[in-house]
C-alpha positions in Angstrom: 0.0 0.0 0.0 1.3 3.4 -0.9 2.0 5.5 2.2 0.2 8.9 2.5 3.7 10.4 2.5 4.5 9.1 -1.0 4.5 11.4 -4.0 1.1 11.4 -5.6 1.6 12.0 -9.3 4.2 9.3 -9.6 2.7 6.3 -11.4 0.3 5.4 -8.6 1.0 1.7 -8.6 -0.9 1.3 -5.4 -2.0 -2.3 -5.9 -5.3 -3.0 -4.4 -3.9 -5.0 -1.6 -6.1 -7.6 -0.1 -3.9 -8.0 3.0 -5.7 -7.2 6.1 -9.1 -7.2 4.3 -11.6 -10.0 4.8 -11.8 -11.0 1.1 -12.2 -14.4 -0.6 -9.0 -15.8 -2.1 -10.4 -15.5 -5.6 -11.3 -11.8 -5.1 -7.9 -11.2 -3.5 -6.0 -12.8 -6.3 -7.9 -10.7 -8.9 -7.2 -7.5 -6.9 -3.5 -8.2 -6.7 -3.4 -8.0 -10.5 -5.3 -4.7 -10.9 -4.6 -1.1 -9.9 -5.7 2.3 -11.1 -2.7 4.3 -12.4 -2.5 8.0 -12.7 0.3 9.5 -14.7 0.1 12.8 -16.7 2.6 11.8 -19.4 1.0 8.5 -20.2 -2.5 9.8 -20.1 -1.5 12.6 -22.5 0.0 10.0 -25.0 -3.1 7.8 -24.7 -5.4 10.8 -25.4 -3.3 11.6 -28.5 -3.9 8.0 -29.7 -7.6 7.8 -28.8 -9.0 11.3 -29.4 -9.1 11.1 -33.2 -11.0 7.9 -32.9 -13.5 9.3 -30.5 -14.0 12.4 -32.7 -14.6 10.1 -35.7 -17.2 8.2 -33.6 -19.0 11.5 -32.7 -17.8 11.7 -29.1 -16.2 14.8 -27.5 -12.7 13.7 -26.5 -12.7 16.3 -23.7 -15.6 14.5 -22.0 -13.8 11.1 -22.2 -11.8 10.0 -19.2 -8.8 7.8 -19.9 -8.4 5.1 -17.2 -5.1 3.4 -17.1 -5.4 0.0 -15.4 -2.3 -1.7 -14.0 -2.5 -5.3 -14.9 -0.7 -8.0 -16.9 -4.0 -8.7 -18.7 -4.3 -7.7 -22.3 -7.5 -5.7 -22.2 -9.3 -2.5 -23.1 -12.9 -1.1 -23.4 -14.6 2.1 -24.3 -17.8 3.8 -23.3 -19.3 7.2 -24.3 -17.4 8.9 -21.4 -14.5 6.5 -20.6 -11.7 4.6 -22.3 -9.9 2.0 -20.2 -6.6 0.6 -21.3 -4.7 -2.1 -19.4 -0.9 -1.8 -19.1 -0.6 -5.4 -20.4 -2.2 -4.3 -23.7 0.1 -1.3 -24.1 3.2 -3.4 -23.5 2.1 -6.0 -26.1 1.6 -3.4 -28.9 4.5 -2.9 -31.2 3.5 0.6 -32.3 0.8 3.3 -31.8 -1.2 2.0 -34.8 -1.8 -1.4 -33.1 -2.9 0.3 -29.9 -5.2 2.6 -31.9 -6.5 -0.4 -33.7 -7.7 -2.0 -30.5 -9.1 1.4 -29.4 -10.9 1.6 -32.7 -12.4 -1.8 -32.3 -13.7 -1.0 -28.8 -15.3 2.3 -30.0 -16.6 0.2 -32.9 -18.7 -1.8 -30.4 -20.3 1.5 -29.4 -20.8 2.6 -33.0 -22.4 -0.8 -33.7 -24.8 -0.2 -30.9 -23.8 -3.2 -28.9 -23.8 -1.7 -25.5 -27.0 0.3 -26.2 -28.9 -2.6 -27.8 -27.9 -5.7 -25.7 -26.4 -4.1 -22.6 -23.2 -6.2 -22.5 -21.2 -3.3 -21.0 -23.7 -2.4 -18.4 -24.2 -6.1 -17.5 -20.5 -6.6 -17.2 -20.3 -3.6 -14.9 -16.9 -2.6 -16.2 -17.3 1.2 -15.7 -18.7 0.9 -12.2 -16.0 -1.6 -11.4 -13.1 0.5 -12.5 -14.4 3.6 -10.9 -15.2 1.8 -7.7 -11.8 0.1 -7.7 -10.1 3.4 -8.2 -11.9 4.9 -5.3 -11.0 1.9 -3.2 -7.3 2.4 -4.1 -7.5 6.1 -3.1 -9.1 5.1 0.2 -6.4 2.6 0.9 -3.7 5.1 0.0 -5.2 7.5 2.5 -5.2 4.8 5.2 -8.9 4.2 5.3 -8.8 0.4 5.3 -12.5 0.0 6.1 -13.6 2.4 3.3 -11.2 0.7 0.9 -12.4 -2.7 1.7 -16.0 -1.7 1.3 -15.5 0.0 -2.1 -13.3 -2.8 -3.5 -15.6 -5.6 -2.4 -18.6 -3.8 -3.9 -17.0 -3.7 -7.3 -19.2 -5.8 -9.6 -16.4 -6.8 -12.0 -15.5 -10.2 -10.5 -19.0 -11.7 -10.7 -19.9 -10.1 -14.0 -16.9 -10.9 -16.2 -18.6 -14.1 -17.3 -21.3 -12.1 -19.0 -19.0 -9.5 -20.6 -18.2 -11.4 -23.7 -19.3 -10.5 -27.2 -20.4 -13.0 -29.8 -18.3 -13.7 -32.9 -20.9 -11.9 -35.0 -20.7 -8.8 -32.8 -16.9 -9.0 -32.9 -16.9 -9.0 -36.7 -19.3 -6.0 -36.7 -17.1 -4.2 -34.3 -14.1 -4.9 -36.5 -15.8 -3.4 -39.5 -17.1 -0.4 -37.5 -13.7 0.1 -36.0 -11.9 0.0 -39.4 -14.4 2.6 -40.6 -13.7 4.9 -37.7 -10.0 4.6 -38.0 -10.1 5.4 -41.7 -12.5 8.3 -41.0 -9.9 9.6 -38.4 -7.2 9.5 -41.1 -5.5 6.5 -39.5 -4.6 3.2 -41.0 -6.6 0.3 -39.9 -3.6 -2.0 -40.6 -2.7 -2.1 -36.9 -6.2 -3.5 -36.0 -5.7 -6.4 -38.3 -2.1 -6.9 -37.4 -2.7 -6.9 -33.7 -5.4 -9.6 -33.9 -3.3 -11.6 -36.3 -0.4 -11.5 -33.8 -2.7 -13.4 -31.4 -4.3 -15.8 -33.9 -2.7 -18.6 -31.9 -5.0 -17.8 -29.0 -7.8 -19.5 -31.0 -6.4 -22.9 -30.4 -5.7 -22.5 -26.7 -8.0 -23.9 -24.1 -9.9 -21.1 -22.4 -7.9 -21.3 -19.2 -4.7 -20.4 -21.2 -6.1 -17.5 -23.2 -5.9 -13.8 -22.4 -9.1 -12.7 -20.9 -9.6 -10.3 -23.8 -9.7 -13.2 -26.3 -12.2 -15.0 -24.2 -14.6 -12.0 -24.1 -13.6 -11.1 -27.8 -13.3 -14.5 -29.5 -10.9 -14.7 -32.4 -11.3 -16.8 -35.5 -9.2 -17.2 -38.7 -12.2 -16.3 -40.9 -12.8 -13.1 -38.9 -9.1 -12.1 -39.1 -8.9 -12.7 -42.8 -12.1 -10.8 -43.5 -10.7 -7.9 -41.5 -7.4 -8.0 -43.4 -9.2 -7.9 -46.7 -11.4 -4.9 -45.6 -8.6 -2.8 -44.1 -6.4 -3.3 -47.2 -9.0 -1.7 -49.3 -9.4 1.5 -47.2 -8.0 4.8 -48.4 -5.7 5.4 -45.4 -4.3 1.8 -45.3 -0.8 3.0 -46.2 -0.6 5.7 -43.5 2.2 5.1 -41.1 3.0 6.2 -37.6 4.9 9.5 -37.4 8.4 9.3 -35.8 7.1 11.5 -33.0 4.2 9.0 -32.3 6.6 6.1 -32.4 9.0 7.8 -30.0 6.1 8.6 -27.5 4.9 5.0 -27.7 8.4 3.7 -26.8 8.7 6.2 -24.0 5.3 5.1 -22.6 6.3 1.4 -22.7 9.6 2.2 -21.1 8.0 4.1 -18.3 5.6 1.4 -17.6 8.3 -1.3 -17.6 10.4 0.8 -15.3 7.6 1.2 -12.7 5.8 -2.1 -13.1 8.7 -4.5 -13.9 11.9 -2.8 -12.6 13.9 -6.0 -12.3 13.0 -7.0 -15.8 13.6 -3.4 -17.1 17.1 -3.3 -15.8 17.9 -6.4 -17.9 15.7 -5.5 -20.9 17.0 -1.9 -21.3 20.8 -2.5 -21.3 23.4 -0.1 -20.2 24.8 -0.1 -23.8 21.5 1.2 -25.1 22.0 5.0 -25.0 18.5 5.8 -26.4 16.2 8.0 -24.4 13.5 5.3 -23.6 16.1 2.9 -22.3 17.8 5.4 -20.0 14.4 6.6 -18.8 13.3 3.1 -18.0 16.6 2.4 -16.1 16.3 5.6 -14.1 12.7 4.7 -13.0 13.7 1.1 -12.4 16.6 2.1 -10.1 14.2 4.4 -8.3 11.8 1.5 -7.8 14.6 -0.8 -6.7 15.6 1.7 -3.9 18.7 2.9 -5.5 18.0 6.6 -5.6 21.6 7.8 -6.3 21.8 5.7 -9.4 18.4 6.9 -10.5 19.2 10.6 -9.9 22.5 10.3 -11.8 20.6 9.0 -14.9 17.9 11.6 -14.5 20.4 14.5 -14.3 22.1 13.2 -17.4 18.7 13.2 -19.2 17.9 16.7 -18.0 21.2 18.0 -19.3 19.9 16.9 -22.8 16.2 17.8 -22.2 16.1 20.7 -19.7 12.5 21.6 -20.7 11.0 18.1 -20.1 8.5 18.5 -17.3 8.3 14.8 -16.7 12.0 14.5 -16.0 11.8 17.3 -13.4 8.7 15.5 -12.0 10.6 12.3 -11.7 13.6 14.0 -10.0 11.3 15.7 -7.5 9.5 12.4 -6.8 12.7 10.5 -6.1 14.0 13.3 -3.8 10.7 13.5 -2.0 10.2 9.9 -1.4 13.7 9.4 -0.1 13.3 12.1 2.5 15.1 15.0 0.7 12.0 17.2 0.8 13.7 20.6 0.6 15.7 19.4 -2.5 12.5 18.1 -4.1 10.8 21.6 -4.1 12.9 23.0 -6.9 12.4 20.2 -9.4 8.7 20.1 -8.7 8.4 23.9 -9.2 10.2 23.4 -12.5 7.8 20.7 -13.6 4.8 22.9 -12.8 6.3 25.9 -14.5 6.8 23.8 -17.7 3.4 22.2 -17.6 1.0 24.4 -15.5 -2.1 22.7 -16.9 -1.3 19.3 -15.2 -3.2 18.9 -11.9 -1.1 16.0 -10.7 2.0 18.1 -10.9 0.4 20.8 -8.8 -0.6 18.1 -6.3 3.0 16.9 -6.1 4.3 20.4 -5.4 1.5 21.1 -3.0 2.3 18.0 -1.0 6.0 18.9 -0.8 5.3 22.5 0.3 3.0 21.2 3.1 5.5 18.7 4.2 8.1 21.5 4.8 5.8 22.5 7.6 6.4 26.3 7.4 3.4 28.6 7.4 4.3 30.4 4.2 5.0 27.1 2.5 1.8 25.6 3.8 -0.2 28.6 2.5 1.5 28.2 -0.9 0.8 24.5 -0.8 -2.9 25.1 -0.3 -2.8 27.4 -3.3 -1.2 24.7 -5.4 -3.8 22.1 -4.3 -6.6 24.6 -5.1 -5.1 25.0 -8.6 -5.2 21.3 -9.1 -8.8 21.0 -7.8 -9.9 23.9 -10.1 -9.0 21.5 -13.0 -9.9 18.2 -11.4 -12.3 18.7 -8.5 -12.9 15.0 -8.0 -9.3 14.3 -7.1 -9.7 12.7 -3.7 -6.0 12.7 -2.9 -5.8 16.5 -3.4 -8.8 16.9 -1.0 -7.0 14.7 1.6 -3.8 16.8 1.4 -5.9 20.0 1.5 -7.5 18.8 4.8 -4.0 18.1 6.2 -2.8 21.6 5.2 -5.8 23.3 6.7 -5.4 21.3 9.9 -1.7 22.4 10.1 -2.8 26.0 9.7 -5.4 25.6 12.5 -8.4 26.2 10.2 -10.8 23.6 11.6 -13.8 24.5 9.5 -12.0 24.2 6.2 -10.1 21.1 7.3 -13.4 19.4 8.1 -14.9 20.5 4.8 -11.9 19.2 2.8 -12.2 15.9 4.7 -15.9 15.8 3.8 -15.0 16.4 0.1 -12.4 13.6 0.3 -14.8 11.1 1.8 -17.5 12.1 -0.8 -15.0 11.5 -3.6 -13.9 8.1 -2.4 -17.6 7.1 -2.0 -17.8 7.0 1.8 -21.0 9.1 2.0 -21.5 8.3 5.6 -18.2 9.9 6.7 -18.8 12.7 4.1 -22.0 13.6 5.8 -20.4 13.5 9.3 -17.6 15.8 8.4 -19.8 18.1 6.4 -22.0 18.6 9.5 -18.9 19.2 11.6 -17.7 21.7 9.1 -20.9 23.6 9.2 -20.4 24.1 12.9 -17.1 25.9 12.3 -17.7 27.8 9.1 -19.3 31.2 9.0 -23.0 30.8 8.1 -24.1 31.5 4.5 -20.6 31.6 3.1 -19.9 29.6 -0.1 -18.0 27.0 2.0 -20.8 26.7 4.5 -23.3 26.2 1.6 -21.0 23.6 0.0 -20.9 21.7 3.3 -24.7 21.8 3.4 -24.9 20.5 -0.2 -22.6 17.5 0.8 -24.9 16.7 3.7 -28.0 16.7 1.5 -26.5 14.4 -1.1 -24.9 12.0 1.4 -27.9 10.2 2.8 -28.7 12.6 5.6 -30.4 11.2 8.7 -33.8 12.4 9.8 -32.1 14.3 12.6 -29.8 16.0 10.2 -32.7 17.1 8.0 -34.5 18.4 11.1 -31.5 20.4 12.2 -31.2 21.9 8.7 -34.9 22.7 8.6 -34.8 24.2 12.1 -32.0 26.6 11.2 -33.7 27.4 7.9 -31.1 25.9 5.6 -33.8 23.9 3.8 -37.5 24.7 3.4 -40.1 22.5 1.8 -37.3 20.1 0.7 -35.4 22.8 -1.0 -32.1 24.4 -0.1 -32.4 28.1 0.7 
């Protein structure tokens, strides 16, 4: 479990640990393989890959949340407002076009009306599962084992995966729809056919040996060959990945390898390989293997070549912070924010460090950084938890309680959200925006009859309406 003192915008490989939780062995085993990952650099690359496909499908990319799921499983799915990609899938793709091919196929299911007509996605519960699991991870990170356990156990994924599969007919239709979307986006659909062809051998495996994706999305030689014929006839078939896209794809895979498979990465990315992805992967791997000096030496060498790379400054700040060099971490984290001011996770990193310095001016500035992050992502539970800590250090009880209420609300613990919102109302000046926000949280967090009586008595609600 990630400690609350750990840097937040590092790849949040906070595995959903079953240790200490009363879970069945089957559920525990599944949870050990899944985690919700947040990383600005990787999310940005995934959006570059996915956004043209969503636009081609008639979806607004800005309204789509990219979920990066830490798992060895080869899997992905798309909904009108969410695209989930498993790390196992990314690491198995040879180029951006293959990854876009799988994304196109998943959006193709939507375009073909599968989720709307037959309800596979809603029956499978994939979106609620991932969101609930993500909230459970955040609760665990913040030390709320009870909340984490409740959220994780409530995730419907484990019992629903059996009903998540599509038929071969639906798969073939999604192939065709995905190929159309990719071509409409100006992308080659070659990667879609090539990716499935790479795993043609899965067709002959017994179900227990197949990737879960190919159980839910059954392959067949006829289907692959029909897809190959179709994509070869499309106008953009000969489009190729740009050098920039290829470079970003390799960086994304290297970063994931460094964080997820550090011991493998040290061997895979050899010292003799002087390319940027290899050195980046080794720096991250050394950091993960608790060799910060080796990691920092590599990061400094990379920064000498790329002084305006915000993610290298972020990594340096993360390493320094996590190994107790908090004062030294402040500078690199400020630099990362200056280079990429629109990234909430970088503001959270800086805010956490400033608060940890435990000096009033720094705490006040840290509060400002967290507010900047929340102005762009007001559902970031970790930012709310850190904000509660900062207000508590400053002695602002009302705001600390309100931030704690916001945190609990965003991790799905509405009972605690209501309790802390009621406490916040006792400390906050009446009729201020903050006081009204606390009242709102009470009203949407299953208030008790006594809570409602208290609100009605003071005139906060009248006739069931907020005043």
